[in-house]
Residue frames as qw, qx, qy, qz and C-alpha x, y, z in Angstrom:
[[0.337, -0.850, 0.002, -0.404, 10.04, 0.99, 72.53],
 [0.140, 0.588, -0.669, 0.433, 12.76, 1.27, 75.18],
 [0.237, -0.230, 0.825, -0.459, 12.86, -1.84, 77.31],
 [0.201, -0.214, -0.911, -0.289, 9.72, -3.27, 75.71],
 [0.457, -0.455, -0.249, -0.723, 6.04, -2.72, 76.38],
 [0.773, -0.398, -0.494, -0.018, 5.83, -5.38, 79.08],
 [0.573, -0.084, -0.411, 0.704, 8.65, -3.89, 81.13],
 [0.094, 0.047, -0.128, 0.986, 7.17, -0.40, 81.22],
 [0.327, -0.470, -0.546, -0.612, 3.38, -0.68, 80.90],
 [0.578, -0.602, -0.537, 0.121, 2.72, -1.34, 84.61],
 [0.472, -0.301, -0.193, 0.806, 5.29, 1.21, 85.75],
 [0.023, 0.184, 0.266, 0.946, 3.91, 3.92, 83.46],
 [0.431, -0.568, -0.577, -0.399, 0.36, 3.17, 84.61],
 [0.578, -0.555, -0.439, 0.408, 1.41, 3.51, 88.25],
 [0.340, -0.116, 0.004, 0.933, 3.24, 6.74, 87.44],
 [0.148, -0.415, -0.440, -0.783, 0.12, 8.19, 85.77],
 [0.531, -0.644, -0.546, -0.079, -1.92, 7.44, 88.91],
 [0.541, -0.459, -0.251, 0.659, 0.65, 9.20, 91.10],
 [0.217, 0.097, 0.224, 0.945, 0.86, 12.14, 88.70],
 [0.250, -0.605, -0.555, -0.513, -2.91, 12.63, 88.93],
 [0.542, -0.694, -0.421, 0.218, -2.42, 13.51, 92.63],
 [0.428, 0.052, -0.055, 0.901, -0.10, 16.45, 91.98],
 [0.003, 0.659, 0.425, -0.621, -1.44, 19.77, 93.21],
 [0.361, 0.630, 0.480, 0.492, -3.07, 22.20, 90.78],
 [0.189, 0.389, -0.030, 0.901, -3.00, 25.98, 90.49],
 [0.498, -0.635, -0.235, -0.541, -6.16, 26.36, 92.59],
 [0.818, -0.413, -0.330, 0.225, -4.50, 24.44, 95.44],
 [0.534, 0.044, -0.165, 0.828, -1.57, 26.87, 95.54],
 [0.137, -0.535, -0.146, -0.821, -4.01, 29.78, 95.55],
 [0.709, -0.598, -0.304, -0.216, -5.68, 28.25, 98.62],
 [0.789, -0.228, -0.267, 0.504, -2.37, 27.61, 100.38],
 [0.353, 0.339, -0.056, 0.870, -1.18, 31.18, 99.81],
 [0.350, -0.644, -0.164, -0.660, -4.11, 32.51, 101.87],
 [0.764, -0.438, -0.448, 0.157, -3.24, 30.59, 105.03],
 [0.132, -0.888, 0.199, -0.394, -2.11, 32.64, 108.01],
 [0.545, -0.612, 0.548, -0.167, -0.37, 29.91, 109.97],
 [0.182, 0.392, -0.892, -0.134, 1.85, 26.88, 109.49],
 [0.385, 0.090, 0.835, -0.382, -0.82, 24.87, 111.32],
 [0.645, 0.535, 0.197, -0.509, -3.35, 25.63, 108.57],
 [0.402, 0.610, -0.612, -0.302, -0.77, 24.69, 105.93],
 [0.060, -0.234, 0.964, -0.109, -0.12, 21.33, 107.60],
 [0.522, 0.278, 0.648, -0.480, -3.86, 20.64, 108.00],
 [0.613, 0.593, -0.149, -0.500, -4.37, 21.25, 104.25],
 [0.346, 0.497, -0.778, -0.167, -1.63, 18.81, 103.24],
 [0.293, -0.095, 0.899, -0.313, -2.89, 16.16, 105.66],
 [0.642, 0.416, 0.438, -0.472, -6.07, 16.07, 103.56],
 [0.502, 0.632, -0.425, -0.410, -4.26, 15.63, 100.23],
 [0.994, 0.048, 0.037, -0.087, -3.97, 12.03, 98.94],
 [0.701, 0.525, -0.338, 0.344, -0.32, 12.49, 97.99],
 [0.130, 0.550, -0.518, 0.642, 0.72, 13.76, 101.44],
 [0.742, -0.464, 0.050, -0.481, -1.69, 12.14, 103.92],
 [0.959, -0.082, -0.248, 0.113, 0.33, 8.88, 104.21],
 [0.571, 0.323, -0.373, 0.656, 3.64, 10.59, 104.94],
 [0.241, -0.535, 0.256, -0.768, 2.10, 12.91, 107.55],
 [0.872, -0.349, -0.088, -0.332, 0.38, 9.93, 109.15],
 [0.885, 0.053, -0.330, 0.323, 3.66, 8.03, 109.40],
 [0.350, 0.390, -0.349, 0.777, 5.48, 10.98, 110.92],
 [0.375, -0.561, -0.658, 0.334, 2.77, 11.59, 113.52],
 [0.132, -0.909, -0.262, 0.297, 2.72, 15.00, 115.18],
 [0.512, 0.272, 0.185, 0.794, 4.15, 17.76, 113.02],
 [0.194, -0.813, -0.419, 0.354, 4.01, 21.18, 114.63],
 [0.115, -0.808, 0.121, 0.565, 6.54, 23.64, 113.22],
 [0.525, 0.762, -0.210, -0.317, 7.91, 24.79, 109.87],
 [0.014, 0.585, -0.803, -0.114, 11.12, 22.73, 109.96],
 [0.471, 0.023, 0.868, -0.154, 9.21, 19.51, 110.60],
 [0.640, 0.601, 0.328, -0.348, 6.67, 20.27, 107.87],
 [0.371, 0.760, -0.448, -0.290, 9.41, 20.96, 105.33],
 [0.159, -0.387, 0.908, 0.026, 11.13, 17.68, 106.22],
 [0.572, 0.237, 0.741, -0.261, 7.89, 15.73, 105.85],
 [0.637, 0.691, 0.103, -0.325, 6.94, 17.10, 102.43],
 [0.222, 0.686, -0.666, -0.192, 10.50, 16.46, 101.23],
 [0.369, -0.191, 0.901, -0.122, 10.19, 12.93, 102.59],
 [0.717, 0.432, 0.404, -0.371, 7.12, 12.39, 100.38],
 [0.503, 0.703, -0.424, -0.270, 9.40, 12.66, 97.34],
 [0.001, 0.440, -0.897, 0.051, 11.62, 9.87, 98.66],
 [0.569, 0.125, 0.727, -0.363, 8.55, 7.75, 99.41],
 [0.707, 0.597, 0.071, -0.373, 7.32, 8.17, 95.83],
 [0.324, 0.653, -0.671, -0.135, 10.74, 7.34, 94.46],
 [0.293, -0.253, 0.896, -0.217, 10.80, 4.25, 96.66],
 [0.701, 0.330, 0.498, -0.391, 7.40, 3.09, 95.33],
 [0.652, 0.683, -0.190, -0.268, 8.47, 3.53, 91.71],
 [0.104, 0.607, -0.788, 0.000, 11.85, 1.90, 92.28],
 [0.448, -0.100, 0.850, -0.256, 10.29, -1.18, 93.89],
 [0.711, 0.484, 0.372, -0.348, 7.78, -1.42, 91.03],
 [0.409, 0.764, -0.395, -0.304, 10.54, -1.22, 88.39],
 [0.979, 0.130, 0.030, 0.154, 12.47, -3.87, 86.53],
 [0.736, -0.259, 0.134, 0.611, 16.22, -3.96, 86.01],
 [0.425, 0.410, 0.288, 0.754, 16.39, -1.42, 83.17],
 [0.154, -0.843, -0.205, -0.473, 14.24, 1.33, 84.71],
 [0.696, -0.681, -0.082, 0.212, 16.01, 0.85, 88.04],
 [0.679, -0.046, 0.133, 0.720, 19.36, 1.56, 86.42],
 [0.161, 0.600, 0.253, 0.742, 17.96, 4.82, 85.01],
 [0.460, -0.822, -0.238, -0.238, 16.43, 5.78, 88.36],
 [0.760, -0.343, -0.144, 0.533, 19.86, 5.51, 89.98],
 [0.360, 0.354, 0.084, 0.859, 20.82, 8.78, 88.27],
 [0.333, -0.719, -0.204, -0.575, 17.98, 10.49, 90.14],
 [0.783, -0.572, -0.219, 0.110, 18.92, 8.90, 93.45],
 [0.656, 0.035, -0.094, 0.748, 22.48, 10.20, 93.05],
 [0.019, 0.548, 0.087, 0.832, 21.02, 13.72, 92.85],
 [0.628, -0.684, -0.246, -0.278, 18.95, 13.12, 95.99],
 [0.807, -0.319, -0.200, 0.456, 22.15, 12.17, 97.82],
 [0.414, 0.241, -0.001, 0.878, 23.93, 15.31, 96.65],
 [0.254, -0.649, -0.211, -0.685, 20.92, 17.45, 97.63],
 [0.749, -0.605, -0.270, 0.019, 20.87, 15.93, 101.12],
 [0.701, -0.141, -0.121, 0.689, 24.58, 16.65, 101.55],
 [0.174, 0.435, 0.116, 0.876, 24.09, 20.25, 100.32],
 [0.466, -0.697, -0.258, -0.480, 21.15, 20.86, 102.67],
 [0.803, -0.519, -0.204, 0.211, 22.97, 19.34, 105.63],
 [0.610, 0.115, -0.052, 0.782, 26.15, 21.22, 104.76],
 [0.047, -0.628, -0.127, -0.766, 24.29, 24.52, 104.88],
 [0.666, -0.685, -0.161, -0.249, 22.95, 23.69, 108.32],
 [0.852, -0.234, -0.151, 0.443, 26.33, 22.39, 109.49],
 [0.432, 0.343, -0.030, 0.833, 28.04, 25.64, 108.47],
 [0.309, -0.645, -0.054, -0.696, 25.48, 27.44, 110.64],
 [0.024, -0.304, 0.784, -0.541, 26.23, 25.09, 113.55],
 [0.682, 0.016, 0.358, -0.637, 22.90, 23.24, 113.35],
 [0.267, 0.020, 0.947, 0.179, 21.70, 19.77, 112.41],
 [0.376, -0.036, -0.473, -0.796, 18.77, 19.06, 110.06],
 [0.751, -0.035, 0.320, -0.577, 15.31, 17.66, 110.71],
 [0.225, -0.218, 0.936, 0.160, 15.63, 13.90, 110.27],
 [0.751, 0.233, -0.137, -0.603, 13.54, 12.30, 107.52],
 [0.596, -0.240, 0.761, -0.088, 13.12, 8.55, 107.37],
 [0.503, 0.410, -0.501, -0.572, 11.66, 7.77, 103.91],
 [0.948, -0.035, -0.011, -0.315, 10.45, 4.41, 105.14],
 [0.735, -0.433, 0.481, 0.202, 14.05, 3.27, 105.58],
 [0.802, 0.522, 0.212, 0.197, 14.66, 3.22, 101.81],
 [0.265, 0.901, -0.244, 0.242, 17.02, 6.19, 101.69],
 [0.484, -0.700, 0.512, -0.117, 18.96, 4.94, 104.70],
 [0.873, -0.047, 0.477, 0.092, 19.43, 1.49, 103.14],
 [0.739, 0.538, 0.265, 0.306, 20.47, 2.71, 99.71],
 [0.060, 0.980, -0.180, 0.067, 22.47, 5.86, 100.50],
 [0.740, 0.376, -0.398, 0.391, 26.25, 5.63, 100.33],
 [0.150, 0.370, -0.511, 0.762, 26.56, 7.36, 103.70],
 [0.231, -0.404, -0.790, 0.399, 25.05, 7.24, 107.18],
 [0.064, -0.673, -0.404, -0.616, 22.02, 9.52, 106.78],
 [0.533, -0.787, -0.308, 0.046, 21.60, 10.09, 110.51],
 [0.629, -0.386, 0.019, 0.674, 25.23, 11.10, 110.96],
 [0.299, 0.300, 0.338, 0.841, 25.09, 13.46, 107.97],
 [0.221, -0.733, -0.405, -0.500, 21.90, 15.13, 109.18],
 [0.620, -0.722, -0.240, 0.193, 23.22, 15.46, 112.72],
 [0.643, 0.109, -0.030, 0.758, 26.46, 17.19, 111.63],
 [0.160, -0.937, -0.248, 0.186, 26.93, 20.61, 113.24],
 [0.151, -0.780, 0.389, 0.466, 30.16, 21.52, 111.44],
 [0.648, 0.600, -0.393, -0.254, 31.82, 20.90, 108.09],
 [0.070, 0.474, -0.867, 0.136, 34.36, 18.65, 109.81],
 [0.531, 0.021, 0.742, -0.408, 31.58, 16.50, 111.32],
 [0.764, 0.492, 0.095, -0.407, 29.87, 16.20, 107.96],
 [0.443, 0.617, -0.639, -0.119, 33.12, 15.13, 106.28],
 [0.180, -0.280, 0.907, -0.257, 33.55, 12.45, 108.92],
 [0.666, 0.229, 0.516, -0.488, 29.97, 11.33, 108.26],
 [0.785, 0.566, -0.065, -0.244, 30.72, 10.73, 104.56],
 [0.209, -0.636, 0.730, 0.138, 34.12, 9.12, 105.19],
 [0.451, -0.059, 0.879, 0.145, 34.81, 6.30, 102.77],
 [0.538, 0.659, 0.514, -0.107, 32.37, 7.59, 100.14],
 [0.554, 0.443, 0.321, 0.627, 32.99, 9.33, 96.83],
 [0.049, -0.924, -0.188, -0.330, 32.13, 12.68, 98.45],
 [0.678, -0.646, -0.049, 0.348, 34.85, 12.65, 101.13],
 [0.617, -0.040, 0.219, 0.755, 37.79, 13.64, 98.93],
 [0.149, 0.645, 0.358, 0.658, 35.86, 16.47, 97.26],
 [0.404, -0.870, -0.215, -0.184, 34.72, 17.98, 100.57],
 [0.723, -0.502, 0.033, 0.475, 38.17, 17.62, 102.15],
 [0.518, 0.229, 0.267, 0.780, 39.77, 19.38, 99.19],
 [0.056, -0.771, -0.299, -0.560, 37.29, 22.25, 99.46],
 [0.599, -0.772, -0.192, 0.086, 37.82, 22.50, 103.21],
 [0.703, -0.270, 0.071, 0.654, 41.55, 23.08, 102.75],
 [0.306, 0.466, 0.273, 0.784, 40.95, 26.06, 100.45],
 [0.141, -0.326, -0.412, 0.839, 40.63, 29.39, 102.22],
 [0.245, 0.231, -0.030, -0.941, 37.58, 31.59, 101.92],
 [0.201, -0.191, -0.875, -0.397, 35.19, 28.83, 100.91],
 [0.435, 0.017, 0.358, -0.826, 31.51, 29.53, 101.57],
 [0.628, 0.215, 0.695, -0.276, 28.37, 27.45, 101.13],
 [0.628, 0.685, -0.017, -0.369, 27.91, 28.55, 97.51],
 [0.206, 0.638, -0.724, -0.162, 31.39, 27.25, 96.60],
 [0.334, -0.123, 0.921, -0.160, 30.61, 23.86, 98.15],
 [0.638, 0.446, 0.483, -0.401, 27.21, 23.68, 96.45],
 [0.526, 0.714, -0.308, -0.343, 28.63, 24.50, 93.02],
 [0.046, 0.508, -0.858, -0.060, 31.40, 21.93, 93.44],
 [0.461, 0.063, 0.848, -0.254, 28.95, 19.19, 94.45],
 [0.655, 0.589, 0.250, -0.402, 26.64, 19.96, 91.53],
 [0.394, 0.707, -0.522, -0.269, 29.50, 19.99, 89.03],
 [0.173, -0.329, 0.927, -0.058, 30.78, 16.68, 90.41],
 [0.594, 0.268, 0.676, -0.344, 27.31, 15.13, 90.10],
 [0.643, 0.672, 0.037, -0.365, 26.71, 16.21, 86.51],
 [0.238, 0.649, -0.700, -0.178, 30.18, 15.17, 85.32],
 [0.320, -0.186, 0.915, -0.162, 29.73, 11.77, 86.95],
 [0.633, 0.374, 0.602, -0.312, 26.29, 10.95, 85.55],
 [0.528, 0.717, -0.219, -0.398, 27.16, 12.20, 82.06],
 [0.111, 0.494, -0.855, -0.113, 29.95, 9.63, 81.92],
 [0.365, 0.026, 0.896, -0.252, 27.66, 6.93, 83.28],
 [0.639, 0.527, 0.254, -0.498, 24.85, 7.69, 80.82],
 [0.408, 0.630, -0.559, -0.352, 27.28, 7.02, 77.96],
 [0.023, -0.268, 0.962, -0.045, 27.63, 3.45, 79.29],
 [0.653, 0.194, 0.484, -0.549, 23.87, 2.65, 79.22],
 [0.330, -0.076, 0.866, 0.369, 23.54, -0.34, 76.90],
 [0.345, 0.630, 0.695, 0.023, 19.99, 0.23, 75.60],
 [0.314, 0.194, 0.288, 0.883, 20.28, 2.82, 72.82],
 [0.182, -0.675, -0.445, -0.559, 16.81, 4.33, 73.19],
 [0.585, -0.732, -0.304, 0.173, 17.07, 4.63, 76.96],
 [0.579, -0.241, 0.043, 0.777, 20.51, 6.20, 76.60],
 [0.161, 0.388, 0.350, 0.837, 19.16, 8.77, 74.13],
 [0.382, -0.773, -0.425, -0.275, 16.28, 9.63, 76.48],
 [0.643, -0.618, -0.172, 0.418, 18.69, 10.13, 79.38],
 [0.481, 0.006, 0.182, 0.858, 21.05, 12.20, 77.24],
 [0.012, -0.592, -0.401, -0.699, 18.21, 14.45, 76.14],
 [0.504, -0.787, -0.342, -0.101, 16.87, 14.95, 79.67],
 [0.655, -0.602, -0.031, 0.456, 20.13, 15.39, 81.55],
 [0.508, 0.150, 0.267, 0.805, 21.93, 17.07, 78.65],
 [0.053, -0.730, -0.344, -0.589, 19.20, 19.72, 78.44],
 [0.579, -0.782, -0.219, 0.069, 19.32, 20.13, 82.21],
 [0.675, -0.313, 0.077, 0.664, 23.09, 20.66, 82.14],
 [0.326, 0.414, 0.318, 0.788, 22.93, 23.15, 79.26],
 [0.214, -0.772, -0.300, -0.519, 20.29, 25.21, 81.03],
 [0.663, -0.658, -0.167, 0.316, 21.92, 25.05, 84.42],
 [0.567, -0.103, 0.160, 0.801, 24.93, 26.61, 82.71],
 [0.120, 0.548, 0.388, 0.731, 22.86, 29.14, 80.77],
 [0.400, -0.826, -0.326, -0.229, 20.90, 30.30, 83.79],
 [0.675, -0.525, -0.076, 0.513, 24.07, 30.55, 85.88],
 [0.446, 0.106, 0.237, 0.856, 25.78, 32.69, 83.23],
 [0.077, -0.687, -0.416, -0.591, 22.67, 34.86, 82.91],
 [0.539, -0.800, -0.260, 0.035, 22.39, 35.45, 86.66],
 [0.675, -0.311, 0.026, 0.668, 26.13, 36.10, 86.90],
 [0.294, 0.285, 0.290, 0.865, 25.89, 38.83, 84.26],
 [0.225, -0.700, -0.413, -0.538, 22.60, 40.35, 85.38],
 [0.591, -0.774, -0.189, -0.128, 22.98, 40.36, 89.16],
 [0.759, -0.534, 0.092, 0.361, 26.68, 39.96, 89.97],
 [0.330, 0.904, -0.261, -0.077, 28.52, 41.65, 87.05],
 [0.781, -0.389, 0.454, 0.180, 30.83, 38.65, 87.19],
 [0.162, 0.689, -0.571, -0.416, 33.81, 38.31, 84.85],
 [0.799, 0.315, -0.428, -0.282, 34.40, 35.52, 82.36],
 [0.340, 0.356, -0.821, 0.288, 37.03, 33.75, 84.48],
 [0.314, -0.099, 0.689, -0.646, 34.76, 33.51, 87.55],
 [0.779, 0.199, 0.033, -0.594, 31.84, 32.28, 85.43],
 [0.678, 0.361, -0.632, -0.104, 33.98, 29.52, 83.94],
 [0.015, 0.324, -0.826, 0.461, 34.98, 28.42, 87.43],
 [0.464, 0.094, 0.659, -0.584, 31.37, 27.55, 88.28],
 [0.665, 0.348, -0.293, -0.592, 30.37, 26.18, 84.89],
 [0.856, -0.049, 0.510, -0.075, 29.59, 22.48, 84.43],
 [0.018, -0.559, 0.648, 0.517, 32.21, 21.30, 81.88],
 [0.380, 0.241, 0.880, 0.151, 29.67, 19.41, 79.76],
 [0.339, 0.336, -0.167, -0.863, 27.79, 20.52, 76.64],
 [0.537, 0.299, 0.785, -0.081, 24.81, 18.85, 75.00],
 [0.472, 0.709, 0.476, 0.219, 23.18, 21.05, 72.35],
 [0.035, -0.976, 0.108, 0.186, 25.25, 24.15, 73.02],
 [0.807, 0.435, -0.109, 0.384, 28.28, 24.29, 70.76],
 [0.641, -0.361, -0.145, 0.662, 31.62, 25.32, 72.32],
 [0.253, 0.252, 0.203, 0.912, 31.71, 28.40, 70.07],
 [0.328, -0.685, -0.404, -0.510, 28.24, 29.40, 71.31],
 [0.674, -0.618, -0.317, 0.252, 29.28, 29.00, 74.93],
 [0.534, -0.134, -0.002, 0.835, 32.38, 31.13, 74.40],
 [0.031, 0.462, 0.326, 0.824, 30.29, 33.78, 72.67],
 [0.499, -0.722, -0.406, -0.255, 27.84, 33.82, 75.57],
 [0.685, -0.466, -0.226, 0.512, 30.65, 34.11, 78.11],
 [0.420, 0.010, 0.124, 0.899, 32.05, 37.08, 76.25],
 [0.044, -0.753, -0.480, -0.449, 28.79, 39.05, 76.03],
 [0.217, 0.266, -0.297, 0.891, 28.96, 42.44, 77.71],
 [0.401, -0.137, 0.284, -0.860, 25.45, 42.58, 79.16],
 [0.414, 0.167, 0.846, -0.293, 22.53, 40.38, 80.24],
 [0.581, 0.604, 0.160, -0.521, 20.47, 41.78, 77.35],
 [0.398, 0.604, -0.612, -0.319, 23.05, 40.78, 74.78],
 [0.177, -0.197, 0.955, -0.130, 23.32, 37.37, 76.45],
 [0.560, 0.364, 0.615, -0.420, 19.57, 36.79, 76.03],
 [0.542, 0.672, -0.186, -0.469, 19.76, 37.88, 72.40],
 [0.228, 0.499, -0.820, -0.164, 22.48, 35.30, 71.70],
 [0.355, -0.007, 0.893, -0.276, 20.68, 32.51, 73.59],
 [0.634, 0.495, 0.337, -0.490, 17.67, 33.02, 71.30],
 [0.514, 0.637, -0.465, -0.338, 19.94, 32.10, 68.39],
 [0.179, -0.342, 0.921, -0.057, 20.80, 28.64, 69.80],
 [0.304, -0.064, -0.882, -0.354, 19.19, 25.31, 68.92],
 [0.011, -0.356, -0.807, 0.471, 16.82, 25.63, 71.88],
 [0.288, 0.601, 0.251, -0.702, 14.98, 28.40, 70.01],
 [0.438, 0.590, -0.374, -0.566, 15.74, 27.56, 66.38],
 [0.222, 0.287, -0.897, -0.254, 15.37, 24.56, 64.07],
 [0.661, -0.185, -0.601, -0.410, 13.23, 21.42, 64.07],
 [0.627, -0.253, -0.669, 0.309, 14.28, 20.43, 67.59],
 [0.025, -0.418, 0.221, -0.881, 13.55, 23.83, 69.16],
 [0.287, -0.378, -0.812, 0.339, 11.99, 23.67, 72.62],
 [0.058, -0.616, -0.382, 0.687, 11.06, 27.33, 73.08],
 [0.355, 0.810, 0.389, 0.256, 9.37, 30.03, 71.05],
 [0.445, 0.411, -0.086, 0.791, 11.33, 33.25, 70.32],
 [0.246, -0.660, 0.016, -0.709, 9.17, 35.26, 72.72],
 [0.812, -0.444, -0.378, 0.022, 9.45, 32.79, 75.61],
 [0.305, -0.863, 0.342, -0.210, 11.17, 33.87, 78.80],
 [0.526, 0.407, -0.715, 0.215, 14.48, 32.22, 79.67],
 [0.616, -0.474, 0.431, -0.458, 13.62, 29.84, 82.51],
 [0.042, 0.300, -0.953, 0.001, 15.10, 26.46, 83.29],
 [0.442, 0.185, 0.762, -0.435, 11.70, 25.18, 84.49],
 [0.635, 0.558, 0.052, -0.532, 9.90, 26.05, 81.24],
 [0.376, 0.550, -0.699, -0.258, 12.61, 24.34, 79.18],
 [0.090, -0.174, 0.966, -0.166, 12.50, 21.17, 81.25],
 [0.551, 0.321, 0.571, -0.517, 8.70, 20.94, 81.23],
 [0.639, 0.604, -0.155, -0.450, 8.58, 21.30, 77.44],
 [0.219, 0.495, -0.834, -0.108, 11.47, 18.86, 77.03],
 [0.301, -0.007, 0.906, -0.297, 9.69, 16.23, 79.11],
 [0.634, 0.456, 0.307, -0.544, 6.47, 16.77, 77.14],
 [0.546, 0.607, -0.454, -0.356, 8.23, 16.14, 73.84],
 [0.100, 0.365, -0.924, 0.048, 10.11, 13.07, 75.07],
 [0.411, 0.109, 0.798, -0.427, 7.07, 11.50, 76.72],
 [0.672, 0.512, 0.073, -0.531, 5.02, 12.00, 73.56],
 [0.514, 0.564, -0.610, -0.213, 7.70, 10.28, 71.49],
 [0.397, 0.172, -0.880, 0.196, 8.49, 7.56, 74.08],
 [0.607, -0.457, -0.002, -0.650, 5.27, 6.93, 76.07],
 [0.956, -0.282, -0.057, -0.055, 6.37, 3.48, 77.23],
 [0.628, 0.403, -0.387, 0.542, 9.80, 4.24, 78.62],
 [0.505, -0.371, -0.469, 0.623, 11.48, 5.64, 81.69],
 [0.127, 0.315, 0.117, 0.933, 10.69, 9.18, 80.46],
 [0.452, -0.631, -0.334, -0.536, 7.20, 9.49, 82.10],
 [0.750, -0.481, -0.363, 0.272, 8.69, 8.25, 85.39],
 [0.503, -0.064, -0.100, 0.856, 11.48, 10.83, 85.31],
 [0.083, -0.486, -0.246, -0.834, 8.98, 13.54, 84.35],
 [0.594, -0.664, -0.398, -0.217, 6.82, 12.73, 87.35],
 [0.703, -0.400, -0.256, 0.529, 9.77, 12.86, 89.75],
 [0.296, 0.186, 0.069, 0.934, 10.81, 16.22, 88.25],
 [0.299, -0.574, -0.332, -0.686, 7.27, 17.59, 88.67],
 [0.698, -0.587, -0.404, 0.076, 7.11, 16.28, 92.23],
 [0.577, -0.178, -0.166, 0.779, 10.39, 18.04, 93.09],
 [0.054, 0.345, 0.200, 0.916, 9.02, 21.22, 91.55],
 [0.507, -0.636, -0.434, -0.387, 5.83, 20.88, 93.60],
 [0.703, -0.489, -0.341, 0.388, 7.82, 20.50, 96.81],
 [0.391, 0.047, -0.020, 0.919, 9.88, 23.58, 95.97],
 [0.202, -0.501, -0.306, -0.784, 6.64, 25.55, 95.51],
 [0.654, -0.616, -0.423, -0.113, 5.20, 24.25, 98.78],
 [0.653, -0.284, -0.253, 0.655, 8.41, 25.11, 100.62],
 [0.165, 0.260, 0.110, 0.945, 8.24, 28.62, 99.17],
 [0.436, -0.595, -0.376, -0.561, 4.64, 28.96, 100.33],
 [0.732, -0.493, -0.414, 0.220, 5.56, 27.65, 103.77],
 [0.490, -0.088, -0.148, 0.855, 8.34, 30.22, 104.13],
 [0.067, -0.408, -0.241, -0.878, 5.97, 32.97, 103.00],
 [0.596, -0.615, -0.426, -0.291, 3.36, 31.97, 105.57],
 [0.707, -0.350, -0.360, 0.499, 5.97, 31.77, 108.30],
 [0.347, -0.135, -0.054, 0.926, 7.18, 35.33, 107.62],
 [0.181, 0.705, 0.519, -0.448, 3.65, 36.70, 107.03],
 [0.105, -0.151, 0.493, 0.850, 4.26, 37.68, 103.41],
 [0.544, 0.327, 0.145, -0.759, 1.05, 38.93, 101.73],
 [0.752, 0.210, 0.621, -0.068, -0.83, 36.17, 99.82],
 [0.627, 0.772, 0.034, -0.102, -0.46, 37.87, 96.44],
 [0.067, 0.795, -0.601, -0.044, 3.32, 37.99, 96.88],
 [0.569, -0.223, 0.790, -0.052, 3.40, 34.29, 97.81],
 [0.758, 0.490, 0.419, -0.098, 1.41, 33.48, 94.67],
 [0.410, 0.868, -0.260, -0.101, 3.77, 35.56, 92.55],
 [0.200, -0.624, 0.755, 0.011, 6.75, 33.67, 93.98],
 [0.680, 0.030, 0.726, -0.099, 5.10, 30.28, 93.43],
 [0.713, 0.601, 0.358, -0.051, 3.94, 30.82, 89.88],
 [0.240, 0.879, -0.388, -0.139, 7.23, 32.43, 88.87],
 [0.474, -0.452, 0.753, 0.066, 8.94, 29.09, 89.59]]
């Protein structure tokens, strides 16, 4: 088993305990009925997974603060698992932390382009100590230029400066570029992982994620934006895992979203011994990742896979809570909030 039983048994046990505190469908049904952000906050203060982070942050009154706190709970959980890990699992967890850094930059960039700073999260000091940039300066940035200065000297500076010099760039262009940079970087780094089994686990997880990020982008581009092949290629991650180049070209050339779906159902994700989905399954990135994690964790129960699955599920939970919070803030009917949550 990857890394040996002794290296992973305690970490996997701790992960199972944390996973048992994830919210269930009934909890989201309760949350969707709340009429105020205050009620939402009061509910989370009573949940074992969120009580400690709300207690540390003290008074939390409005939507922006609540969103920052629940996001901070992810960093706290990562911190706990990282500190509990040995050398090998820590090296794998670094790939996740790189994504957290990119996500922070993307979130702060969106606010900076609107002329606002972000709510500051502290994550017990862990994020601040391990991030490649000054978190406070990045979150305080009120313009793209200020944010670039905040990441000066890091790997992100050159990319953001290059984008800034191009005319007509909007937030979506920056976000795509940062995501593409991240996936290209980690794919190269995964190839250098010395432990064969750990490397294969990481390739399967991140390779599947890359394939489906590309598939879902192409699908949305065809269905909602009627985008041409050249523009789709511009925003495509130049990495393939189980999708063959000929399949990707065929998908890019499809004339409609319906034809695109038909061709996707002929790929290895739907066919063969390693298929993840059934022919009648809907095309969703979340469904693919959940099933992928289930298969990997069953095959490699004492590895980094259960840890990565928990962090994925925690991120997904926070996205659902953020969606619910936005729905409550704008007084969206409860049934619509539930539809949005369970469609994720």
